N, C-alpha and C positions, 0 to 999 in steps of 0.2 A: 902576218898573224901575230908575230911576236911584238909588233909595234902596237896593235890594237888591244891586246889583252890587258895591259896595265890600265887602259882608259875604258875598260868595258863596264857597263852599268846594266842594271836589270832591264832597262828599256831597250838595249841592243838585241840584235837577233841572236848573238852568241849567248847573252845573258838569259834570253828566253829559253834557249835550248838547254842550258845548264839547269835552270829552274825546273824545266820539264823532266830532266833526268832525276833531279832531287825528289820531285813528286812521285815519280815512278819508283824510285828506290825506297823512299821512306813513308809515303802516304798512300801508295797504290794498294789496292786489294787484289792485284793480279797474281800470276803464278810466280813461284820462287825463282825460276830461271830468268824471267824478265827483270825481277827486282835485283837479282845478283848482277846481271849484266849492266844495268843502269848504275848501280852502286860502284862497279869497277871503273866504268867510264868517268863517273863524277869524281872518284878519288884520284884518278890520274890527272884530270884537269885541275883539281884543287892543289895537288902537290906541285904542279907547274906554276900555279899562281895562288898562293895561300890567301891573298886578300879577298879572293872570291867567296871564301867561306862566310865572311861577315855579311856579304850581300845575300848569300843563299839563306842564312839564318833569318834575316828580315823577311825575305820573300816566302820562305817555308812557314814562318809563323803566321803570315797573312793567309796563306792557303789553308793552313791547319784550322785557323779560326773560321774561315769561310765554310769549310766542309762541316765543321761541328754545328755551325748555325743553320746551315741549309739542309743537311742530310741527317746527321746522327741525333741531334737533340729533338727534332720533330718526331723522328721514328721512335725514340725512347718514350716520349710523352704519349704517343698514340698507343703504343702497346700497354703502357701502365694504366691508362684510362680504360682500356679494354679488359682489364683484370688479368693481364699477363706480365705482372711485375717480375717473376723469375726469368722469363724469356727476355724481357727488356734489359735486365741487369746482366744476364749471361752474354747477350750480344755486345753490350757496351764493354763488358770486362774483356772479352776476346779481342775487340778492337784496340783497347788501350794496351793490352798485353803485347799484341803484335807490334804496335807502333812504339811501345817502350823499348823493345829490343832493337828496332831500327834506329830510333833516336839515340839510343846508347852508343851504337856504332858510329853515328855521326859525331857525337860528343867526343868519342875516343879519337876520331880523326882530327878534330879541332885541337885536342890536347897534344897530339903528336906533332902537329904543325904549329903549335904554340899560338893559336888564334883564340882570343878571348871570347867567351860566350856573352852574347848580348843580353840574355835573360837575367844574368847576374846583376846587371845595372838596376833592375827592378826588384831585387831581393829574392829571385827564384834561383835555387842552387844549381839545377841542371835541366836538361831538355825534357826528360820524362816528367819531372815535376811541373815544367811549363805546360806540358800537354794536359796534365791533370787540372792545372789552374784554368787553362782555356776551356776545358770540358765543363768544369763547374760554372764558369761564367756563362757559357753558352746555354747550359741547361736552365739555369735560374733566371736568365734574361727572357726565357720563353715559358715561364712557370705557368703550368696549366691549371685553371680553376678546377677545384674538386679533386686534386691529386691526393689530398690528405685522406679523403674517404677511401680511396683505393688502397693506400698504404695501411690505413687502420684495419680494413677488412683482412688484408694479408696477415698482419700481426695478430689479430684476434684469432684467426684460424691456427696460426703457429702456436699461440699460447694455449689454445684449447687442446692441441696435441701434446704440449709439454706439461700443462697443469690441468688434467681432467677434473671434473667436478667431484671432489672427494670430501664434501662437507655434510655432516649429519643435520638433523632437524634443528638443534639448538645452535647451529653456526660454528660448532667445534670441529676443526679440521682433524681428520684421522691421522695418527702418527704412522709414518712409513719410513723405514730406515733407508730405502733406496732413493728418497727425495723426489720421486716421480720420474726417474731416469729410465726405469725398466719398462720400456714401451714396446719390446719385441712381440708381445702378445697381440698387438694390433698392427699388422703390416702397413695398412693405409696410413695410420698415424705416424708410424716410424718413417715411412717415405716422406710424408709431409714435413715431419720434423727435420729430416736430413736436408730436404730442399730448402727449408727456411734458414737453417744454419748456413748453408752454402751461399744463399743470397745475402745474408747479413755479413758474412765474411768478405764477400766480394765488394759489397757496398763500402765496407770499412777500408778495404785496400784502395778503392777508388776515391776515398775521402768524401763520400757522399752519405754515409750512414747518419752522421749527425745532422747535416743540413736537410736531408730528405726525410728522415724518420725521427729525429730527436724530439720534435714537438709532439708527434703522434705517440711515441713511446711514453713520454712524460704524461700525456693525457690519459693513456691507458692505465699507467701505474696509479695515477690519481683516482681514476674510476674504480680500480680494484680495491684500493685502500678505502675509498668512501663506502663501497658496498660492504667491505669487511667490518668497518667501524659501525655502520648502521646495524648489521647483524648482531654485533657484540652488544651494542647499546640497547637493542630491543630484547635481548635475552634476560634482562632484569638487573638488579642491583646487588644481589647477594653473593656474587662471585667476582673476584678480581680479574681484570682483563689486560693489565699492562704487560705482564709476563707473556701471556699468550700472543698479544700483538707483536711483541719483540720477536718471538720465535717465528710467527707467520711472516713478518716483514723480511727477516733474514732469508727465509725460504723463497719468498717472492723475488727478491733481488738476485738470489743465487740462480733462480730459473731464468731470469732475464740475462744474467751474465752468460749462462750456457747458450742461450739463444743468440745473443748479439755478438758475443766473443770479445767485445772491447771492455775488458775488466777495469782498465785504468779509468776510462771515462765514467763507468758506473760507480766506481769507488769514489770518484770526485763528487758525484751528485748524491751519493748515499746519505750523508748527513742532512742535506736539504730534504730528501724524501722522508727520512725518519721524522725530522722536525715537522714537516707538513702533516704527516699522519697523526702525530700527537697533538698538534694544534687542532686538527679536525676532530679528533676524539674528545679533546677538552671542550670544544664548542658544543658538541653533542651532549656531553654531560652537563655543561652549564645550562643548556636548554631544559634539561631534566632535573635541575638541582632542587627545585621546589618539591617535586615528588620524592627525591632522594631524602630531603630533610624530613618530610612527613613520615617516611618509612624508617627513619633512624630509630634504634641502632641496627636493625636488620640490614640496612644499606651501607654499613661501614666499609665493606670492600670497594664499593663504588667511590666513596669519599677518598679512600686511600689512593685509588687510581687518579682521581682528579687532583689530589695534592701533588702527586709525582708529575702530572702534566703541567701544573702551574709552575713548578720549578724549572721546567724545560721551555716554557713559553710565557710571554708577557700578556696575560689575559685577565689579570685581576680587576682592572677597571671595567672590562667587558662583563666579567662575572657580577660585579657589584651592580652595574646598570641593569643587567638582565634579571637578577634575583629581586632587586627592589621593584622592578616593574611587575614581576610575577606576584610578589607579595601584595602590592597595591591592587592588582586585578583580582586575585583569587582569595585573598584573606581579609584585607582591610576594607570591608564594605558592610553595610547595615545587616545584610542577610546572614552574616557569619556570627555564630554564638561566641560570647566572650570566653567560654570554657575552651572552645576550639582554638581561638586566637592564642590563649595562654599556652595551651598544649603545643601549638606550632612554634611559639616563641621559645619555649624550653628546648624543643627538639632542634631549633635553629641555632641556639647558643651552643649546645653540645656538639652539633655537627660542624659548625663553623670553627669552633676551637680545635677540633680534630683536623680540619682543613687548613687552618692558619693559626698556629699557637700564639702568635704575637698579639692577637685580639683585634686586628685591623678590620677584618670582615665582620666580626661580632658587633663592633661599634657602628660601622657604616650601614649594615643591613638592619640591625636591631633598633636603631634610633627611630625610624618611621613607625615601627610597631609600638615602641614605648610611648611615643607621642599620641598615637591613636588610642592606646589603652587608657591614657590619662584623660582623654575626652569622654570615655564611656562611664556612665553613672554606676554600673554594677561591677566595675573592675575590681575594686578593693574587696568586695564581698566574695567574688569568685576566687580571688587569690587566697583569701583566708579559708574559704571552704575547701579549696584544693589542698591547702597545707594540712588540713585535718581530715582529709578524705580517708575513709576506712579501707577502701579498695587498694590503696597504695599507688596513687597517681604520681606523675613526674615531680610535682612540687612537694608532695609528701615524702618522696624518696630523698629530695634535697634536704628537707627538714630533719629526717632521721640521720642523714649523713654526718651532721655535726655542726659546730660553730662556724660562723662566717670566716672566710679566709681574708685576713688583712693584707692589703698590698704592701710589699716591702718598701722601705725608704730608698731614696735615690742612692744613698751612700752604701746600702747593703749589697755587697758583692759576694755573698757566701755561695750563691749558685751561679757564678759567672760562666761555668762550663755549659750550662743549659740555656744561657741567654740567647734570645732570638732577635735579630735586628729587624728594624722596620723595613718591609719590602720596598724597593725603589720604584716598582711599577704600580704601587697601590695608591689610590687617592688619599688626600690628607684626612686623618682621623685623630683629632686632638686627644680623645679619651681612650685611645687604643690600649695604652698601658694599664689603665684601671680595668678595662673590660677583660683583659687577659688574666687578671688576678681575682676579680670579684666573683663570688658565687652567684647563682641565678636569683636566689631570694633577695640578696642585697641589691642586685640590679633592678629588681621589681620595686623594692622599697625606695630606691633612689628616684623612681619616677615621680614620687610625691615629695621627695626631699626630707621626709621625716617618718619615723616609725610610729609616731603617735596615731596616725590615721589607721594603721593596721591593728594596733592594740585596741582602739575603740571599736573597730569593726569586729574583732574577735570577741570582745565583751558582748556585743549584740548577738553574735552567732551563738556564743555559749549560753546566753540567756534564753534564746529560742530553743536550744536543744534541751536545756534543763526544764523549761516550762512544758515542752511537748512530750517528754518521756513520762511513762507511767510508773517507773520504778525509781529506786534510789541508788542505782548502780553508778559508781564513780570511776571505775577502772579506766574506761576509754578516755574520759575527759581529763583525768589526772595524767595519763600518759602524754597526751598532746600538750597539756599545760606545761609539763616539765620540759618537753622538747622546745616549746616556744620560749621558755625562760632562758634556755641556753642561747637562743637567738636574739631575744630582745631585752633580757635582763629581768631580775626579780622585782625591782622597784616598779617597773612599768606594768607588771602583771599582778601586783598585790591585790587589786580589786577583784581579779578573777579568783585568787585564792579565797577571798572572803565569800564569793558566790558559791564555790564548791563547799566551803565550810558551812554555809547556810543549808545546803542540801543535806549534809551529814547531821547537822543539829535538828533539822526538821524531821528526819527519820527517827532520831532519838526521842524527840518530843512526842511524835505521833505514837510511837511504841509505848511510851510511858502513859499517855492519856488513854489509850485503848487496851492496856493490859488489865488483866483481872485483878492484880494486886492493887493497881491504882484505883480501880473502881471500888474495891473493898475499903480502902482507906478513905475515899471520899464519902462513902455511905456512913462510915463511923464518925466522921467529922461534921456531917450535916445535922443541924438541930432537928429537922423534921424529915420524915421519910420522903424520898424523891418521888415525884409524880410519875406514873407509868408513861412510857414513851408513846408518842402520838402514832397513829396507824400509818401515816405517810412520812414518818421520819426516816433518816438514812444516816449511815456513818460518814463522818467528814475526816478526810486526811488532807492536811495543809502543807504547803511549801512556804515557810516563813522566811521572808527576805529582809535583808538589811538595806533599807531604802537608799542610804547614802552611797552604797557601793555598786548598785545596779544601774544599768542604763535607764533612761527615762522611758516610761510607758506611754502608749497612746491614751489619750483621754477618751474613754467611751463610757456611756451610761447604760445600765441595765437594772430594771426593777424586778427583784426576785419575788416569787410567791411567798406568802406568809409562812408556809411550812418550811420552805428553804431557809428563810431568815431565822426561824426558831432553831434550826439545826446549827446555823453559824453562830448564833448567840450562845447556845449551849457550849459549843467548842471554845468560844471566847472566854466564858466563865471558867471552864476547866483550865485554860491556858493561864488566866490571871491567878487562879489558885496555885498553879505550879510556879509561876514566875513572879508573883508578888505585885510589884508596882508597874508591870508592863501590860500592854494590851495589844490588840490586833486591829489593823485597818484593812478590810477585805477589798481585794480587786475582784469584784463580782463577775466581770466578763471574762476572766482568765480561768484556766484549769480545764479538767475533763470530768465528765459525768458518765458513769456506767449505767446503761439503761437496758431493760428487758421489755421489749414492745411485743405485746400479744395481739395478733391479728387473726382473722378467720382463716384457719388452715395453716398458719405458720407463726413462728416466734423469732424475733430478731434480737440479737445481743449486740449492742453497739456501744462504742466509746465516742462521745460527741462533746462539743463545747457547751458551756452553760446556756448560751443563747439558744442553741438547738433544743436543749432539754426544757427550757422555759416555754418555747413555742409549743412543744408537744403537750406540756402540762396544761396550758390554757385550753387545748382542745378536749381535755377531760371534762371541763365544765360546760363548754359549748361546742357543738359539732361543726359550726361554721363561723368564720371570722373574715372580715375584710382586712386588707393590709393596713389601712389607716387606723382602724380600731385596735388591731393587735399592736401596732407600733406605739399608739398612745398608752396602752396599758403597760407595755414593757419598757417605755421610754427609749425606744430604739428608732433611728431614722428609717423611713419607709424604704429608701434605696438599699440600705444595708439589710433590712429585713427580707427583702425579696431574694437576695443571694442566699440567705440562710434557709428560707423556706424551700428553695430549689432542691436542697438535699433531701428533704422529706418527700418531695414530689418524685424524685428519682427512685426512692425506696418503695414507692407505692403506698406510703402511709397516708398522704394527703393527696387531694385532687384539686384542680383549679377549673371549676366550671366556666368561669368568666374571668377576665383580667382583674387581678388583685382581689379575687374572691376565692377563699380556700375552704375546703370541707374535708372532714375526716372520712377516710375511705373505709367505712364500716363493712361494706359488702365484699371487699377484696378487689375484684375487677381484673382487667387484663394486665395492668402493671403489676399488681400483686401476684397474679399467677405466674407472670414471667420471672419476677424476682424469686418466687418460691421454686420455680423449675431450675433456676441457675445453680442451686445447691441444696442437697437434701438435709445437711446437718446445719445447726445453728452457726451462723458466721459471727466472728468477732471483728467488726469493722471499725476503723479509725477514720473519721471524717477528715478529708484532705483539705485543710484550710491553708491556703498559701500565704495569707496575710500574717505578717509578723506583729506580735503585740508590742514590739519596741517602736519608738519614734523613728520615722524614716530619716534617711540622711538629709533629704531636702528640708524636712521640718526642723531637724536639729541645726542645720546651717542657718535657717531663718531665725531660730531662737538665739543662736550665737550672735548673729548680726544685730538683732534687737538689743542685745546686751551692749554691743559696741556702739549703739546709737547714742548712749549717754556720753561716751568718750568723744564721739564726733561732735555732738552739740557743745561740749566743753571746749574743744579745739577751735571751732568756728566762733564761739563767743569771745575767746581771747585773741584770735588771730584774724578775725573778720572774714577772710576768704582763703581757700586753699585748693590746689589742684588735686586730682585723684591720686597721683603717685605719692604726694606728700602725706595725704590722709592715711594711705595704706602703710607707709613707712612709720608714721607715728603710732598707728595701731599696733604694729609689730613690736615697737619699742616699749610701749607703756601698757598695752592691754594684757588681759590674762591669756591663759592657754587656749589655743584654737585660732589665734589671729594669723599664725604662720601658714595655716591651711587655707585661708581665705584668699582666693585668686583675685587678680585684678578684674576679670570679667564678672565674678560674683559680686564684688564690692560695687562695681559700676551699676549693675542691675539693681542692687539694693538702694543705692543713692538715687537712681532714676525713679525708683518707686516712691521714694520720699518726695522727689520733685513733683510727681503727679499728685501726691497727697497735699501739695502746697506747704510742706514742712521745710523745704529747701528751695533755693534759687540757683540756677546754673546759667552762667554767662561768661563768654570768653575763656572757656576751659577751666573756670573756677567755680567752686561751690561756696555758698554763703547762706546764712540764716535770713529769713524774711524779717523785715522790720515789724515790730509789734504795732 
């Protein structure tokens, strides 16, 4: 026997007997007496021949792997899929604990006999660790489909016991000092929680917690965060959420630490979990950003939250893309009113400056809005109307705020402490510096490149207001004129000063003409007594305009009745007497006429235009007129006359028995009765005529282009042929005021119109005059 032992291998009968002793001593689940006896025999044999320990390590490792693959791993997965995760973990833990003690004794024997451990060649420090390594390999080589669902169900029940539903209706978690740990009030929940903690602790000791439950726990944490973020975002924009999310996230991770017990691993993933939550919250707020901008300034807390999130995540490009898409879809379309677009633009500038002080977002998101506004015909008028809005709109607030803020020069570093660098994760925005400094009105003015367009539109708006008001009150208009002077300068608004001065002078002249002292002086200077006033005469109050300083009026014709003309001539004579060598040229279609219309059963007191008054005057001589006859007498186009007659039809004064045939409603009728029933007292109505007496912007551009035509003819006469861009450049260089506002599209349309009229020829991209 002493000769065979040094040459013994695992394949010999002696080797097999020793391996069987090792299995009984270290891997058997039998009684302790049997294991102790086998271990004593094996130790004696190995002390006699220490080389046998290396052979036993290899054979024992093989047997250990086989048992794990054939018995323990299938049993574990079977119990787990049956919903018995605690039982499966406990069984595996008891097995590993028992074998760890036995393998530790075997390792001690190897160390006493100075036999090296074979597992250390593979980087495994000891035999218990080798057992854990083989266990993990065996389990995950037989990974059961659907195991994640069973693990998820277990942890969901555990978290339900640890974090009961303690949220109120608005998603705000109730504050509790005990942090949810005081669960003794519910014995079932306390037992479930204790069992869950035991399972997590044992999985951690088996080094299976991360591989088995790491993905499931991460998914559950993400779901909890997503649900919380959704609840916070749906609660509105008027309350900040970042602080509450911080507190809630800390409480959530603390609960998971108490459950899992592996604080080091959770601390390692905590920064990623918090970053994920804020990234998710930022994406939710980015999806709501258009609504947040519309609700600004009430939504200021939501913008503050988003600003904090943008500093923690690189989502500026995503924000720009999402917001520009929302703006194009919900704002920049024909169904949106220009006033609403301007209001949204002002809110967007203010909100995005709060979100990004460097001006990057303002430039990137505002550029499509400015380009769209430039293409709308009524943009300038809406801007000017908003600037002088009596109700105090957003642009009116900007106007009252003061003078425009000039952007500092590049060398000006007086405020370097508050300088904001360009964000690295933002898309390129060349004009971001200017956008961060310029005020909103200046940004709107820069859409057209010049403030002359706004000054001209304000002149037209001021003229409309002066002509439509029935009094000589100047306070409101003077207020806004002074504010606009601070913005655009005195020289540009000098003509508006003259217009308001005309209103003041007209008031003074009217008072003088109609005063008793003036009448007495005129009677004294007249060589013959004045003739008595005609029975149908009426007092005239005029608004005397300085024609050179007012915008152009629309050319309209109106033939006044003889009695009306006598009143105007009488006023003209009195004005000439007062002013000497000056006279008046009447705009007969402008102004208002105060009428008192007596109908059977009611009386109407109305303030209407001269056209409406003349229409009703002609029905005093004839009870019925056709549209053609009335238009010929009044020298008014029939199409315009129909719109004016519609006012009297709506008041029940006239009827239309057949198309274009009108008759005085002498008997009242249903319309008159309905109008009388609407109000018992005499009403003072002002006819709502939306047409402006000023020349429209399109007509004014057509006039300007007709003036430029002489310059264009001169250019082509001297230079034979020119392209469109050269013609426009020369017009801007040599022509009068207004050429800089003429766009390339407008000039091309005008030249194409001349080509159709055979006044120009176009060939090869060049315009030239036709040969005579």
